[in-house]
C-alpha positions as CSV (number, residue, x, y, z in Angstrom):
1,M,9.4,-15.9,-0.2
2,R,11.3,-13.4,-2.8
3,I,9.3,-10.2,-2.4
4,G,10.8,-7.0,-4.9
5,V,11.0,-3.4,-3.5
6,V,11.1,-1.1,-6.0
7,T,13.2,2.1,-6.1
8,F,12.2,5.2,-8.3
9,P,14.0,8.1,-8.3
10,G,12.7,10.2,-5.2
11,T,11.5,6.9,-3.2
12,L,12.1,7.2,0.2
13,D,10.8,3.9,2.1
14,D,12.2,1.0,0.1
15,R,14.7,0.4,2.9
16,D,12.2,0.5,5.4
17,A,9.9,-1.7,3.3
18,A,12.9,-4.1,2.6
19,R,13.2,-4.3,6.8
20,A,9.7,-4.9,7.0
21,V,9.9,-8.1,4.3
22,R,12.9,-9.6,6.4
23,L,11.3,-9.2,9.7
24,A,8.2,-10.9,8.3
25,G,10.4,-13.6,7.3
26,G,10.9,-13.1,3.7
27,E,13.8,-12.3,1.1
28,A,13.7,-8.6,0.0
29,V,14.7,-8.4,-3.3
30,S,15.7,-4.8,-4.5
31,L,14.0,-3.7,-7.8
32,W,15.2,-0.6,-10.0
33,H,12.5,1.2,-11.9
34,A,14.7,1.0,-15.2
35,D,15.0,-2.3,-15.2
36,A,11.8,-4.2,-16.5
37,N,13.2,-7.7,-15.2
38,L,11.3,-8.4,-11.9
39,H,14.4,-10.8,-11.3
40,E,11.9,-14.0,-10.3
41,V,10.0,-12.3,-7.2
42,D,6.5,-13.9,-5.8
43,A,5.4,-10.3,-4.8
44,V,6.3,-7.0,-5.4
45,V,6.2,-3.6,-2.8
46,L,5.6,-0.2,-4.2
47,P,7.4,1.9,-1.3
48,G,6.5,5.3,-0.5
49,G,8.2,8.6,-1.0
50,F,8.3,11.1,-4.2
51,S,8.9,9.5,-7.5
52,F,10.2,11.3,-10.0
53,G,9.7,14.4,-7.8
54,D,5.7,14.3,-8.1
55,Y,5.8,15.9,-11.1
56,L,2.8,16.1,-13.3
57,R,0.7,14.2,-10.9
58,C,1.7,11.8,-7.9
59,G,2.8,8.1,-9.4
60,A,2.1,9.4,-13.1
61,I,5.9,9.2,-14.6
62,A,7.0,6.2,-12.1
63,A,3.6,4.3,-14.0
64,Q,5.6,4.3,-17.3
65,A,9.0,3.4,-15.8
66,P,9.9,0.1,-17.6
67,V,9.8,-1.8,-14.2
68,M,6.1,-1.1,-13.9
69,Q,5.3,-2.3,-17.5
70,S,6.4,-5.8,-16.0
71,V,4.6,-4.7,-12.8
72,I,1.3,-4.6,-14.7
73,D,1.8,-7.6,-16.6
74,A,2.4,-9.8,-13.9
75,A,-0.2,-8.9,-11.7
76,N,-2.7,-9.0,-14.5
77,G,-1.2,-13.1,-14.1
78,G,-1.8,-12.7,-10.4
79,L,1.1,-11.7,-9.0
80,P,0.5,-10.0,-5.4
81,V,1.5,-6.5,-5.3
82,L,1.3,-3.7,-2.7
83,G,1.5,-0.1,-3.4
84,I,2.3,2.2,0.0
85,C,1.2,5.7,-0.1
86,N,3.3,7.0,-3.3
87,G,2.9,3.2,-4.4
88,F,-0.4,3.6,-4.4
89,Q,-0.7,6.7,-6.5
90,V,1.6,4.6,-9.0
91,L,-1.1,1.7,-8.9
92,V,-3.8,4.4,-9.6
93,E,-2.0,5.7,-12.1
94,A,-1.1,2.5,-14.0
95,H,-4.8,1.7,-13.9
96,L,-4.4,-1.2,-11.9
97,L,-6.9,0.4,-9.0
98,P,-9.4,2.7,-10.0
99,G,-9.9,6.3,-9.0
100,G,-7.5,9.2,-8.2
101,L,-5.6,10.8,-5.3
102,I,-5.1,14.5,-5.5
103,R,-4.3,17.3,-2.5
104,N,-5.4,16.7,0.9
105,E,-8.7,18.8,1.7
106,H,-7.0,20.9,3.9
107,Q,-4.2,21.7,1.6
108,H,-1.2,20.5,4.3
109,F,1.0,17.5,4.5
110,I,0.1,15.3,7.7
111,C,2.1,13.0,9.4
112,R,0.0,11.3,12.3
113,D,-0.3,7.6,13.6
114,Q,-3.7,6.9,11.7
115,K,-6.6,4.3,12.7
116,L,-8.2,2.4,10.2
117,I,-10.9,-0.2,10.0
118,V,-9.6,-3.4,8.0
119,E,-12.7,-3.8,5.5
120,N,-11.5,-6.8,3.7
121,I,-9.4,-10.0,4.3
122,D,-9.7,-11.9,1.3
123,T,-6.1,-10.7,-0.1
124,P,-2.5,-12.0,0.2
125,F,-2.0,-8.6,2.4
126,T,-5.0,-8.8,4.7
127,N,-5.5,-12.5,5.4
128,Q,-4.1,-12.4,9.0
129,F,-6.4,-9.8,10.0
130,E,-9.9,-10.0,11.5
131,M,-12.9,-8.3,9.5
132,G,-13.5,-5.2,11.3
133,E,-10.6,-4.9,13.0
134,E,-9.3,-1.9,14.0
135,I,-5.7,-1.1,13.6
136,T,-2.9,1.7,13.8
137,I,-0.6,2.6,11.0
138,P,1.3,5.8,10.8
139,L,0.2,8.4,7.7
140,K,2.2,10.7,6.0
141,N,0.8,12.1,2.7
142,G,0.3,15.6,1.1
143,E,-1.7,14.2,-1.7
144,G,-3.9,11.4,-0.2
145,G,-7.4,12.4,-0.7
146,Y,-9.1,9.7,-2.5
147,I,-11.6,10.3,-5.7
148,A,-13.8,8.4,-7.6
149,T,-16.5,8.8,-10.3
150,D,-20.2,8.0,-7.9
151,E,-20.1,5.2,-10.5
152,T,-17.0,3.8,-9.4
153,L,-18.1,4.6,-5.6
154,K,-20.7,2.3,-6.2
155,R,-18.6,-0.5,-7.5
156,L,-16.2,0.0,-5.1
157,E,-18.8,-0.8,-2.1
158,G,-21.2,-2.9,-3.9
159,E,-18.2,-5.5,-5.1
160,N,-16.3,-5.3,-1.8
161,L,-13.1,-3.5,-2.9
162,I,-12.8,-1.4,0.1
163,A,-9.6,-2.9,2.2
164,F,-9.4,0.0,4.6
165,R,-11.5,2.7,5.7
166,Y,-10.1,5.7,8.2
167,S,-11.3,5.4,11.7
168,E,-12.4,8.3,14.0
169,V,-11.0,10.9,11.2
170,N,-10.9,11.6,7.9
171,P,-7.2,13.1,7.5
172,N,-7.4,13.9,3.8
173,G,-10.9,14.4,2.5
174,S,-11.1,11.1,1.0
175,L,-14.4,10.1,-0.1
176,N,-16.2,7.3,1.4
177,D,-13.6,7.7,4.4
178,I,-11.3,5.4,2.0
179,A,-7.9,4.4,2.8
180,G,-7.1,1.6,0.7
181,L,-8.6,-0.4,-1.7
182,R,-8.1,-3.9,-3.7
183,N,-8.9,-5.1,-7.4
184,E,-11.1,-7.7,-8.3
185,R,-9.0,-10.3,-8.3
186,G,-7.3,-9.4,-4.5
187,N,-4.1,-9.6,-5.8
188,V,-3.6,-5.6,-6.0
189,V,-3.7,-3.9,-2.8
190,G,-3.0,-0.2,-2.3
191,L,-3.6,2.3,0.5
192,M,-2.2,5.6,1.7
193,P,-0.6,4.7,5.2
194,H,2.6,3.4,5.9
195,P,2.6,-0.3,7.5
196,E,6.2,-0.7,6.8
197,H,6.9,2.1,9.5
198,A,4.8,-0.4,12.3
199,V,6.4,-3.5,12.1
200,E,8.8,-3.4,15.1
201,P,8.6,-3.1,19.0
202,G,9.8,0.2,19.7
203,F,9.8,1.7,16.4
204,G,5.7,1.9,15.7
205,P,3.1,4.0,16.8
206,D,1.9,4.6,20.2
207,T,-0.8,2.3,21.6
208,S,-3.1,1.7,24.5
209,V,-0.2,-1.1,25.7
210,A,2.8,0.8,25.8
211,M,4.7,3.7,24.1
212,R,5.9,3.2,20.7
213,S,4.9,-0.7,20.5
214,G,3.0,-0.6,17.7
215,I,3.1,-3.5,15.2
216,D,0.2,-3.8,13.3
217,G,1.8,-2.8,10.1
218,L,3.7,-6.4,10.0
219,K,0.4,-8.4,9.5
220,F,0.4,-7.0,5.8
221,F,3.8,-9.0,5.3
222,T,3.5,-11.9,7.0
223,S,0.0,-12.4,5.5
224,V,1.7,-12.5,2.0
225,I,4.2,-14.9,2.9
226,K,1.3,-17.1,4.7
227,S,-0.3,-16.7,1.2
228,F,2.4,-18.0,-0.6
229,A,3.2,-21.1,1.5
230,V,-0.2,-22.1,1.4
231,N,-0.2,-21.9,-2.4
232,A,3.3,-23.2,-2.9
């Protein structure tokens, strides 16, 4: 399976995302922000970082990049798309996911191992999780506070579009403890924590099993490969 990983000016985690794809058994394909050609990939990852220096709003300029026009069209046609941290911000700015992301409630950048509750497994990126499963994924952001209108929040809750919630602590003031979303079709998923940083023993977050052994993030990538194999 060919999974495209987009690089914008200021992207930091594209190589980490590409490594996660390879560890899951996929082929990572580098996609450049100025190139509208998706090179026949089967899915796309928008990785974390500070695209275009986070000027205007986080993800606002990246959402207008040539590659994103192709990603939007492909996503509307059913292509699986995963947005991680800044990638989640890009998805929101591109109107592929609703709401917005603002400065953390405490006004500080945060970096921690974050517990999440899996709220939805009906997506290409979450099908290998269990409903209600608690996972630990690294989190690092300054503008991770999820906001939306009351009407949008009611729709997200009522239509089961929340993919992940923060567990034990809400690190950034996100409404309804929302850590990640999916779209109505289920092919687009965005979240603030970084699953690509929890894919390899010895480099993931600490767990009760052993220090730095967490690989909960790997299931995001094996899920989409499994989904592709089933639908191929």
